[in-house]
N, C-alpha and C positions, 0 to 999 in steps of 0.2 A: 410311565413304566419306571420301576425302581431297580437299582442295580442288585443283582443276585449272583452269587458265585456258582450256582448250580442251575443247569437246565436239564430236565429229564427227557427231552425229546431224543429218543433212541439212546438214552443214557450218555449224553455228551456233557462235557464240562466246558464252560465258557470263560474266556479270558476277561480280565477287568476292562470294561469298556466305558466306564464313567457313568454318570447319572443323566438320564434322558427323561423328561417329563412329558407325558402324552395326556393332554387335557381334553376330556370329552365335553367340557362345559364351554370352552371358548371356541365355538365352531368356526370363527373367522380364521383361526390359526390351525385348525385341525389338519388341513391338507399339508401344511408345512411340516408339522410334527410327524404326521403319518409318513411322509416321504423320508424323513430322517430316521424314523423307527425302522422302516423297511430296509433302508440302505445299511443300517447297522446289523439287523437280524440276519440278512442274507449275504453278508460279507464274509467269505470263507477265511480271510486272514485273521478274523477275530475268534475263530473256533478251533478246537482240537478234540479228538476222540481219545478217551482214556479206556483202553482195552484191558480187561482183567482187573479193573480197579474195584476194591471192596471197602476202602476207607478214604475219606476226603483228605486227610492230613498225613496219613502214613502210606508211603509208597510200598506196594507189595513186590515180591520177587518176580511175579509173572506180569506185572503191569507194563503196558506199552502205550506211548503217546504217539498218535498219528495225526499229521497235518491234513487239512482239507484243502483241496485245490478248486473245488466247484460245488455249489449247492444248487440243486435242481428241484423246482416245484412241479407238482402235477398240474397240467393245463387247466383243470377245473377245480383247483384246490379250494376246499370249503369244508364245512363240518361233515358233509356226507362223503367227501373224498379226502379224508384226513390222512394224507400220506405225503411224505417228503423225503425221498432217499438222498443220502449224501454220498456223492461219488468220488472217484479218483483218489482213493486212499491207498497207501502202501500195503500191498497184500502180504508182504513178508512179515508184517507185524501181527497178522491174524493167526493165532495158534490153534483155536478150536473151530471146527467146521460146523456150520448150521445150514441145513437145507430149508427151502420153502415148501411147506406142505400143500399138496394139491387137493387132497380129500381130507375132510375133517370128520373124525369119529367122536361122538359124544362120550364114549366110554374112556377116552384117553385122559390121563391125568396130566395136567399142564401146570406150568409155573410162570410167575411174573416177578420181576425184580425192578425196584425203583428207588429214587432218592427222596420221595415225598415225605410229608409230615407224618408224625405218629399220632396215636389216639389222643394225646394231650395237646396236639397242635404245634409240636416242635420239630424242626429239621435236625436230624441226627447225623453223625459223621459216618455211619455204617450204611452200606447198601442192604436194603431189606428185601426179603423174598416171601412169597406165599404160594400155595398150591390150590388148585381147583379144577373143576371139570367144565367142558364146553356145554352150554345150555342151548336147547333147540330154540330157533327163532320164534316158533309158535308160542312156546311157554314164555319166552322173554317179551313178546309182543303183548301177551295178556297181562303181564306184570306192569308194564309201562303204558299200556293202552295206546301203543304206537305200532304201525305196520312197518317192520324193518325190511330193508332191501337186502339183496344177496351179498352186498359188500360189507355187511355187518355181521359180527359174531358176538355172542354173549358168554361171559366167563364168570364162573363161581356163583356163590349165593349172597355175596355182599359182605359176609363176615367170616374170616377177615377179608379185607379188600383194599384196593388202592385208595389214595387220598389226594389232597391238593399237592401238586408237584409231581405226580406220577404219570400224568398224561404224556404219551409218547413212548412209554416203556414197552419193551417187547414181551410178548407172551409166547413161550415155547412149549412144545409137547414132545414127549419121548415115546418112540415106538421101535421095538426090536433093537434097542441100543443106540438108535440114531435120534438126534434132536432136530425138531422142525420148528422154524419160526412161522407161526400161523397168524399173528395179528399184533397190532399195537394199540395200547390203551387210548381210548378216545374220550369217554365221559362216563359219569355215573351220577347217583343222587348226591345232593349237596351234603347230606349228613353221612360222613364216612363210616363204613362198617355197619351200615343198616342191613340187617339180615333179611333175606328174601328178595333183594334187588341186585341182579347181576351187573357186572361191569360191561360196558359197551366197548367193543373192539372194532377197529378197521380191519377187515379181512384182507390180508396181503395177497391171497390167491386170486382175488378179483382184479389185481393189477399186474399180474405176472407178465403179460405181453408188453405193457408199457415199461415195466422195470427192465425187462430184457433188452428192449430197444434202446432205452436210456443208457444202460451199461455198455451197450455196443456203440454208443455215440450217434444214435439215430433219432434222438429226441427232436420233436417238432418245436 
């Protein structure tokens, strides 16, 4: 793993933590490097949340930095359970309210914002955003020739779409003046912006019970 100033998981910015090399070729040392990697990635002291940030190098008037006191993983965290809430943040720093959508309507226009690379493969200083609709799982399954579970949503038609570095970015939908967080970017085709291939999201509504228990301090 190489050092990067930006992590787009839920649009967080990471502190400088130095260089850590994780080699998949030297299997004899893999477990050692993996333990170091995990201890760094899940140490809340090394992370902060930048709320209202739109530029990496220019601090906006509405920007707030929030410290993390605890990072909680889903018990079955994997590609199919691609969710990792960060809890115990100072709620006074949260200016805008977002609710979690229970029912997803395909007619809703939704938006996604992230710090990933652009079409020429460069990381820019600006937070980029796109709009798109929710695609039915049936249509999405036909495109990818995969049977998607209910904890998956499909967003947009691929162009424009997220790219490398946008995984973990939130997707929000507006209905009657209220914004709802409905999913987080999980994966897509390797070629960014390939029209006809929706972005795959983790459906937050599938984890509402666990999220509520976790925020209430009842996680297992």
